[in-house]
C-alpha positions in Angstrom: -93.0 182.1 7.5 -95.4 179.8 5.5 -94.3 176.6 3.9 -93.6 176.3 0.2 -93.4 173.2 -1.9 -90.1 172.9 -3.7 -89.3 171.4 -7.1 -88.6 168.1 -5.4 -92.3 167.5 -5.3 -93.4 164.2 -6.9 -97.1 165.2 -6.9 -98.2 162.3 -4.7 -100.8 164.4 -2.9 -99.9 163.3 0.6 -99.4 166.9 1.8 -102.8 168.1 0.5 -104.6 165.2 2.3 -102.9 166.0 5.6 -103.3 169.8 5.6 -105.8 170.8 8.4 -106.7 174.1 6.7 -106.8 172.8 3.1 -104.4 175.4 1.8 -102.6 173.0 -0.6 -103.9 172.6 -4.1 -102.7 170.9 -7.3 -102.1 172.9 -10.4 -100.5 171.7 -13.6 -99.2 168.5 -11.9 -97.6 170.4 -9.0 -98.8 171.1 -5.5 -98.7 174.6 -4.1 -99.4 176.1 -0.7 -101.4 179.3 -0.3 -99.1 181.3 2.0 -102.0 183.5 3.2 -103.9 180.4 4.5 -100.9 178.3 5.8 -100.8 178.1 9.6 -97.2 176.7 9.6 -98.2 173.5 11.4 -95.7 171.4 9.5 -98.2 168.5 8.9 -97.4 168.6 5.1 -93.6 168.3 5.8 -94.2 165.5 8.2 -95.9 163.2 5.6 -93.9 164.2 2.5 -91.8 161.2 1.2 -89.3 163.6 -0.5 -89.2 166.5 2.0 -90.6 168.9 -0.6 -92.4 171.3 1.8 -89.9 173.8 3.3 -90.3 176.9 5.4 -89.9 180.0 3.3 -87.0 182.2 4.2 
């Protein structure tokens, strides 16, 4: 399952900078992950200071 950014996101942008496939974008002050492009590598979760990216159930 792809990662999804939860409401815990503080919009720091660390996840987007780290994503190797550039599937994370900012919209209206929140970051979102395109589930069709996510390769489930976990790089976003590794750098997030608030653990906002989580694997979708």
